[in-house]
C-alpha positions as CSV (number, residue, x, y, z in Angstrom):
1,X,147.3,50.5,84.7
2,X,145.1,48.0,83.1
3,X,143.2,48.7,79.9
4,X,139.5,48.4,79.6
5,X,138.2,44.8,79.6
6,X,135.2,42.9,78.4
7,X,135.1,39.4,77.3
8,X,134.8,38.2,73.7
9,X,131.3,37.6,72.4
10,X,130.3,34.1,73.4
11,X,128.7,31.7,70.9
12,X,125.4,30.1,71.7
13,X,125.2,28.2,74.9
14,X,126.3,24.6,74.5
15,X,124.9,21.5,76.2
16,X,127.8,20.5,78.3
17,X,129.5,17.1,77.8
18,X,126.7,14.8,78.7
19,X,128.9,11.9,77.9
20,X,131.3,12.6,80.8
21,X,131.2,10.0,83.5
22,X,132.1,11.0,87.0
23,X,132.8,9.6,90.4
24,X,131.5,10.8,93.7
25,X,134.8,10.2,95.4
26,X,138.3,11.7,95.0
27,X,140.2,10.1,92.1
28,X,143.6,11.0,90.6
29,X,143.6,11.0,86.8
30,X,147.0,10.4,85.1
31,X,145.5,10.5,81.6
32,X,144.3,13.6,79.6
33,X,140.8,14.8,80.0
34,X,138.7,15.8,76.9
35,X,137.3,19.3,76.7
36,X,134.9,20.5,74.0
37,X,135.5,23.8,72.4
38,X,132.8,26.1,70.9
39,X,133.5,24.9,67.4
40,X,132.6,21.3,68.5
41,X,136.1,20.0,68.3
42,X,137.8,18.3,71.2
43,X,141.1,19.5,72.8
44,X,142.8,17.8,75.6
45,X,143.2,19.5,78.9
46,X,146.3,17.6,80.2
47,X,147.0,16.8,83.9
48,X,150.7,17.3,84.2
49,X,152.0,17.0,87.8
50,X,155.5,18.0,87.1
51,X,157.9,20.6,88.5
52,X,157.7,23.8,86.5
53,X,161.4,24.7,86.9
54,X,160.8,28.4,87.4
55,X,158.2,31.1,87.5
56,X,157.0,32.1,84.0
57,X,153.7,34.1,84.0
58,X,151.2,34.0,81.2
59,X,151.0,36.9,78.8
60,X,147.5,37.6,77.4
61,X,145.7,40.1,75.3
62,X,142.0,40.7,74.6
63,X,140.6,42.3,71.5
64,X,142.8,44.3,69.2
65,X,141.8,48.0,69.5
66,X,143.2,49.3,66.2
67,X,144.8,52.3,67.8
68,X,148.2,53.1,69.4
69,X,147.3,51.0,72.5
70,X,147.1,47.9,70.2
71,X,144.8,45.9,72.5
72,X,141.8,46.6,74.6
73,X,143.8,45.1,77.4
74,X,146.9,43.0,77.6
75,X,150.1,42.2,79.6
76,X,151.4,39.9,82.2
77,X,148.2,38.5,83.7
78,X,149.3,35.6,85.9
79,X,147.1,36.7,88.8
80,X,144.2,38.1,86.7
81,X,141.3,38.9,86.8
82,X,140.1,40.8,89.9
83,X,137.1,38.5,90.0
84,X,139.2,35.4,90.8
85,X,140.2,35.0,94.4
86,X,142.1,34.1,96.3
87,X,145.4,33.5,94.5
88,X,147.4,33.3,97.8
89,X,146.6,32.2,101.4
90,X,148.8,32.2,104.5
91,X,148.9,29.0,106.6
92,X,149.9,29.7,110.2
93,X,150.4,26.0,111.0
94,X,153.4,25.8,108.7
95,X,154.3,29.5,108.4
96,X,154.0,29.4,104.6
97,X,152.0,31.5,102.1
98,X,150.7,29.1,99.4
99,X,149.9,30.6,96.1
100,X,148.8,29.7,92.5
101,X,149.2,31.5,89.2
102,X,148.7,31.2,85.5
103,X,152.0,30.1,84.1
104,X,153.2,29.2,80.7
105,X,156.0,27.5,78.8
106,X,159.0,29.3,77.2
107,X,156.9,30.4,74.2
108,X,153.7,31.5,75.9
109,X,151.8,28.9,73.9
110,X,149.6,27.5,76.6
111,X,148.2,28.2,80.1
112,X,149.7,26.1,82.9
113,X,148.1,26.0,86.4
114,X,150.9,26.2,88.9
115,X,151.1,26.1,92.7
116,X,153.9,27.1,95.0
117,X,154.6,28.6,98.4
118,X,156.7,31.2,100.2
119,X,158.5,29.8,103.3
120,X,158.5,32.7,105.9
121,X,161.2,30.9,107.9
122,X,163.7,30.7,105.0
123,X,162.4,33.5,102.7
124,X,162.6,31.0,99.8
125,X,159.9,29.9,97.4
126,X,159.1,26.4,96.3
127,X,159.8,25.5,92.7
128,X,156.2,25.5,91.3
129,X,154.3,22.3,90.6
130,X,152.4,22.4,87.3
131,X,149.1,20.7,87.9
132,X,147.3,21.2,84.7
133,X,147.8,22.3,81.1
134,X,144.6,24.1,80.3
135,X,145.2,24.0,76.5
136,X,144.3,27.7,76.1
137,X,146.2,31.0,76.4
138,X,143.1,32.7,77.9
139,X,144.1,34.1,81.3
140,X,140.4,34.1,82.3
141,X,141.0,30.4,83.0
142,X,143.6,31.1,85.8
143,X,143.3,29.0,88.9
144,X,142.4,30.0,92.5
145,X,143.5,28.3,95.8
146,X,142.0,27.4,99.1
147,X,143.0,25.4,102.2
148,X,140.6,23.3,104.2
149,X,140.4,22.5,108.0
150,X,142.8,19.6,107.7
151,X,145.4,21.5,105.7
152,X,144.7,20.1,102.3
153,X,145.4,22.5,99.5
154,X,142.7,22.9,96.8
155,X,143.2,24.3,93.3
156,X,140.1,25.3,91.4
157,X,140.8,25.6,87.7
158,X,138.3,28.0,86.2
159,X,136.8,28.4,82.8
160,X,135.9,31.4,80.7
161,X,132.2,30.8,79.8
162,X,131.2,27.3,78.7
163,X,133.6,26.5,75.9
164,X,136.1,24.7,78.3
165,X,135.5,22.6,81.4
166,X,136.6,23.5,84.9
167,X,138.6,21.2,87.2
168,X,139.2,20.8,90.9
169,X,142.3,19.2,92.5
170,X,143.3,18.5,96.1
171,X,146.8,17.9,97.5
172,X,147.4,14.3,98.5
173,X,149.0,15.5,101.8
174,X,148.3,18.4,104.1
175,X,150.3,21.6,103.5
176,X,152.2,19.8,100.7
177,X,152.3,20.7,97.0
178,X,154.2,17.6,95.9
179,X,151.2,15.9,94.3
180,X,147.5,16.5,93.7
181,X,144.5,14.3,92.9
182,X,141.6,15.1,90.7
183,X,138.3,15.8,92.5
184,X,135.4,14.6,90.5
185,X,132.9,16.9,92.1
186,X,129.1,17.0,91.6
187,X,126.5,19.7,92.0
188,X,122.7,19.7,92.2
189,X,121.0,21.0,89.1
190,X,117.2,21.2,89.2
191,X,117.3,18.6,91.9
192,X,119.5,16.1,90.1
193,X,123.2,15.2,90.6
194,X,125.4,16.5,87.7
195,X,129.1,16.8,87.2
196,X,130.4,20.1,88.6
197,X,132.7,20.9,85.7
198,X,132.0,24.5,84.7
199,X,132.5,27.6,86.7
200,X,133.8,31.1,85.8
201,X,135.2,34.0,87.8
202,X,135.5,31.7,90.8
203,X,135.9,33.0,94.4
204,X,136.1,30.3,97.1
205,X,136.4,30.4,100.9
206,X,136.7,27.6,103.4
207,X,134.7,28.2,106.6
208,X,135.9,26.4,109.6
209,X,133.6,23.5,110.5
210,X,131.2,24.1,107.6
211,X,133.1,23.6,104.3
212,X,133.5,25.7,101.2
213,X,131.3,28.5,99.9
214,X,132.0,29.6,96.3
215,X,130.7,32.7,94.5
216,X,131.0,32.4,90.7
217,X,129.4,33.2,87.4
218,X,127.3,31.1,85.1
219,X,126.5,32.1,81.5
220,X,123.0,31.8,80.3
221,X,121.9,31.1,76.7
222,X,122.2,34.8,75.8
223,X,125.8,34.9,77.1
224,X,124.8,37.0,80.1
225,X,126.9,36.7,83.3
226,X,124.6,35.6,86.1
227,X,126.2,35.7,89.6
228,X,125.5,33.3,92.4
229,X,126.9,30.8,94.9
230,X,126.9,27.3,96.2
231,X,128.3,25.4,99.1
232,X,129.8,22.0,100.1
233,X,130.8,20.3,103.3
234,X,133.5,18.1,101.6
235,X,134.5,19.8,98.3
236,X,133.0,16.9,96.4
237,X,129.2,17.2,96.7
238,X,128.1,20.8,96.0
239,X,124.6,22.2,96.6
240,X,122.3,23.7,94.1
241,X,123.7,27.0,92.7
242,X,121.6,30.0,94.0
243,X,121.4,33.2,92.0
244,X,122.4,36.4,93.9
245,X,121.6,38.8,91.1
246,X,120.5,38.9,87.5
247,X,119.9,42.6,86.6
248,X,119.5,43.2,82.9
249,X,122.6,42.0,81.1
250,X,124.4,40.6,84.1
251,X,127.3,41.3,86.4
252,X,130.9,41.1,87.7
253,X,131.4,40.5,91.4
254,X,134.3,40.5,93.9
255,X,134.1,39.1,97.4
256,X,136.0,38.6,100.7
257,X,135.7,36.5,103.9
258,X,136.5,37.1,107.6
259,X,135.5,35.0,110.6
260,X,132.9,33.2,108.5
261,X,131.3,36.3,107.1
262,X,131.2,36.8,103.4
263,X,130.9,40.2,101.7
264,X,130.3,40.6,97.9
265,X,130.3,43.7,95.8
266,X,129.0,43.7,92.2
267,X,128.2,46.0,89.3
268,X,125.8,45.5,86.4
269,X,125.5,45.7,82.6
270,X,122.6,47.9,81.6
271,X,120.4,46.4,78.8
272,X,121.5,47.2,75.3
273,X,124.8,48.9,76.1
274,X,127.2,45.9,75.8
275,X,129.6,44.3,78.2
276,X,132.1,47.2,77.9
277,X,129.7,49.3,79.9
278,X,129.6,48.2,83.6
279,X,128.2,50.6,86.1
280,X,126.7,51.1,89.6
281,X,128.0,49.5,92.8
282,X,126.1,47.1,95.1
283,X,126.9,45.2,98.2
284,X,125.5,42.2,100.2
285,X,126.8,40.0,103.0
286,X,126.1,36.7,104.7
287,X,127.1,35.4,108.1
288,X,125.2,32.1,108.0
289,X,126.9,30.3,105.1
290,X,124.7,31.8,102.4
291,X,121.3,31.0,104.0
292,X,120.4,34.8,104.2
293,X,122.0,37.9,102.7
294,X,121.8,41.5,104.1
295,X,122.9,45.0,103.2
296,X,124.9,47.1,105.6
297,X,121.8,48.3,107.4
298,X,120.9,44.7,108.2
299,X,117.9,44.5,105.8
300,X,117.5,41.0,104.3
301,X,117.5,40.7,100.5
302,X,115.0,38.7,98.6
303,X,117.1,36.9,96.1
304,X,117.7,37.1,93.3
305,X,118.0,40.8,92.8
306,X,116.5,41.8,89.4
307,X,116.2,45.6,89.4
308,X,118.9,48.3,89.3
309,X,117.0,50.0,92.2
310,X,117.5,47.6,95.2
311,X,118.5,47.5,98.8
312,X,122.1,46.5,97.9
313,X,122.8,49.8,96.1
314,X,126.0,51.6,97.2
315,X,126.5,54.2,94.5
316,X,124.6,55.1,91.3
317,X,127.3,55.6,88.7
318,X,124.8,55.2,85.9
319,X,123.2,58.6,86.6
320,X,126.6,60.1,86.4
321,X,127.2,58.3,83.0
322,X,130.3,56.7,84.5
323,X,131.7,53.2,84.5
324,X,132.6,51.3,87.6
325,X,135.5,48.8,87.7
326,X,135.7,46.5,90.7
327,X,139.2,46.2,92.2
328,X,139.1,44.8,95.8
329,X,137.1,44.3,98.9
330,X,138.1,43.6,102.5
331,X,136.7,43.7,106.1
332,X,138.1,45.7,108.9
333,X,138.5,44.3,112.4
334,X,134.9,45.1,113.2
335,X,133.8,43.1,110.1
336,X,132.8,46.2,108.3
337,X,133.4,46.2,104.5
338,X,135.7,48.4,102.5
339,X,135.3,48.3,98.7
340,X,137.9,49.7,96.2
341,X,136.8,50.6,92.7
342,X,137.9,52.7,89.7
343,X,135.4,55.1,88.2
344,X,135.9,56.5,84.7
345,X,134.1,58.2,81.9
346,X,134.3,55.3,79.5
347,X,135.8,52.0,78.5
348,X,138.3,53.0,75.8
349,X,142.0,53.3,76.7
350,X,143.7,56.7,76.4
351,X,143.5,60.1,78.1
352,X,140.0,61.0,76.9
353,X,138.3,58.9,79.6
354,X,140.6,60.0,82.5
355,X,141.2,60.5,85.2
356,X,140.5,57.0,86.5
357,X,139.6,57.6,90.1
358,X,140.6,54.9,92.7
359,X,137.7,55.2,95.1
360,X,137.3,53.6,98.5
361,X,133.8,53.0,99.9
362,X,133.1,52.4,103.6
363,X,130.0,52.4,105.8
364,X,129.6,55.7,107.6
365,X,127.1,57.3,110.0
366,X,124.5,57.8,107.2
367,X,125.1,54.9,104.8
368,X,128.1,54.6,102.5
369,X,130.9,57.1,102.4
370,X,133.5,57.3,99.6
371,X,136.9,59.1,99.1
372,X,139.4,59.2,96.3
373,X,142.7,57.4,97.0
374,X,144.5,58.4,93.8
375,X,144.1,58.4,90.1
376,X,145.8,56.5,87.2
377,X,145.5,56.2,83.5
378,X,143.7,52.9,82.8
379,X,140.5,51.3,83.9
380,X,142.2,48.0,84.8
381,X,145.0,49.3,87.1
382,X,144.1,46.7,89.6
383,X,145.3,47.0,93.2
384,X,144.4,45.7,96.7
385,X,143.2,47.4,99.9
386,X,144.6,46.5,103.4
387,X,143.3,47.3,106.8
388,X,146.3,48.1,109.0
389,X,144.8,49.3,112.3
390,X,141.7,51.1,113.6
391,X,142.0,54.2,111.4
392,X,144.8,53.2,109.1
393,X,144.4,51.8,105.6
394,X,146.7,51.0,102.7
395,X,146.2,50.5,99.0
396,X,148.9,48.8,96.9
397,X,148.7,48.9,93.1
398,X,150.1,50.1,89.8
399,X,148.8,53.7,90.2
400,X,152.0,55.4,88.8
401,X,152.3,55.7,85.0
402,X,154.5,53.0,83.5
403,X,156.6,52.6,80.4
404,X,153.5,51.7,78.3
405,X,151.3,54.6,79.2
406,X,147.5,54.1,79.1
407,X,148.0,50.3,78.8
408,X,147.3,47.9,81.6
409,X,149.6,48.2,84.6
410,X,152.3,50.7,85.5
411,X,154.7,51.3,88.4
412,X,153.5,49.9,91.8
413,X,153.0,52.2,94.7
414,X,151.7,52.1,98.3
415,X,149.1,54.7,99.4
416,X,148.2,55.2,103.1
417,X,145.4,56.8,105.1
418,X,145.5,57.3,108.8
419,X,142.1,59.0,109.2
420,X,139.8,56.1,108.2
421,X,140.2,56.4,104.5
422,X,139.4,60.1,104.0
423,X,142.8,61.5,103.1
424,X,145.5,59.6,101.3
425,X,149.2,60.1,100.7
426,X,151.9,58.3,98.8
427,X,153.7,56.1,101.3
428,X,156.3,54.5,99.0
429,X,156.8,53.8,95.3
430,X,157.8,50.2,95.0
431,X,159.0,49.9,91.4
432,X,160.8,52.5,89.1
433,X,162.2,52.6,85.6
434,X,160.6,49.3,84.7
435,X,160.9,48.1,81.1
436,X,157.4,46.7,81.2
437,X,154.1,47.5,83.1
438,X,153.4,45.8,86.4
439,X,149.7,44.8,86.8
440,X,147.2,43.1,89.1
441,X,148.6,43.5,92.6
442,X,146.9,40.8,94.7
443,X,146.6,40.5,98.5
444,X,147.0,37.1,100.1
445,X,144.4,35.9,102.6
446,X,145.8,36.6,106.1
447,X,148.7,38.5,104.4
448,X,151.9,38.5,106.4
449,X,154.6,41.1,106.4
450,X,157.1,38.9,104.5
451,X,154.8,38.1,101.5
452,X,152.4,41.0,101.4
453,X,151.4,41.3,97.7
454,X,151.9,39.3,94.5
455,X,151.8,40.5,90.9
456,X,153.3,40.1,87.4
457,X,154.7,42.3,84.7
458,X,154.4,42.3,80.9
459,X,154.6,44.6,77.9
460,X,151.4,46.4,77.3
461,X,151.5,46.6,73.5
462,X,153.2,43.4,72.3
463,X,153.7,39.8,73.5
464,X,156.5,39.5,76.0
465,X,158.0,37.4,78.8
466,X,156.2,37.9,82.1
467,X,158.0,37.8,85.5
468,X,156.2,37.3,88.8
469,X,157.0,39.5,91.8
470,X,156.1,39.9,95.4
471,X,156.7,42.6,98.1
472,X,156.9,42.6,101.8
473,X,154.9,45.0,104.0
474,X,157.7,47.6,103.9
475,X,157.5,47.7,100.1
476,X,160.7,45.8,99.3
477,X,160.2,44.0,96.0
478,X,161.4,40.6,94.9
479,X,161.3,38.9,91.5
480,X,160.7,35.2,91.3
481,X,163.3,33.3,89.2
482,X,162.1,32.5,85.7
483,X,164.3,29.5,85.5
484,X,165.6,27.1,88.2
485,X,165.7,23.4,88.9
486,X,166.2,23.2,92.7
487,X,163.4,22.3,94.9
488,X,163.6,25.7,96.7
489,X,164.4,28.9,94.8
490,X,165.8,32.2,96.1
491,X,163.8,35.4,95.2
492,X,165.8,38.2,93.6
493,X,165.7,41.6,95.2
494,X,164.6,44.4,92.9
495,X,166.4,47.6,93.4
């Protein structure tokens, strides 16, 4: 379960750090980097490059709710939010799944950007490297990961709005997390080269022979979330950001990639209803590195989309007076999309807005078809969808009530369909009798049986330690050690 989420109200748009100098080549910075906060004061985002000595996930809360649920949403959010992706990616060349997460220190006083890997040959995990101390506890600043054609690992350190800068780091050696260097990237803004130092809700994919395509959010002066994308051949020089959609008050988006094809699903915020109300479901895809975008019927969209009635529409939740929460999206082996969402009656936590319906959308003979996978008790019970074979699908997520009912997270379960997603049954419950809620179950890119899903736990109603977990494809769960000094650490089976 994951409680309803919207971001804190942003202060007026700031002119970003015009005094920053930048390079157009890769440079490692060993000194702190200044970041300007919304109050005008400077805090240092420190580049660390030290072993973390264990896996400690960030605990985060957003907006006290003044009710029994305490916060609007909260918990162990090391691989949050759903709009960040990917957190993990399998590299066949070295038989390792590399992953990043939002870590912290022993007192949960700051957000640390950590990177590690699971070695499929030994079933051990690398003691994480802490790349960056983001000098915030906001889990919206969690990092994401990518791997380029040559095997270099890229960590993109996001920001939440414009109050803190973003960072890009690249490993110094292919398939090696021992050391990273700062990438002083640039982007084109109104035809001029500017530092590429601010991006939110980042989703990045490396396309063989072409480079990176990134989908992310920029905040306008009114604090609205505008979604768009840009590209780069080398990770250093990024193109002009292009707007996908700006309908009324803005959007959230999620995306996926397969064989060079990108699919993106997004909602929108109707005018005047606030960011807690997100509704409707849309979908677009591109197979030419973002040059053109189409719906599932092959109709080309004229960007940006600016009206709620458009060719990308999948489902009209607004007419049903229901919210739509984006969970996951993937392609099947024919490159057809599948979109997983939660639909509910409202944003507040608690039973009044239930049931929260986990709903899977797939293209059918006459447009989009949708079927309910299961139900749970919170709008942010985020899980992932997997295509197993031609007609077989699986959803893994915290869909069983946990110890803090109606708060984010719960007990993790596997659901399976063998008729193309129409009917679903419980395949296995992965966690039981947990002291804290498990939340945000994420699927690695090219997920392998040994490291199939990753997530974290945390108390839903008060600050707590947060452990990080993974499961294999059979549903066996392992906890990553919170403390450890060895280079490689042994995951602990969870019975």
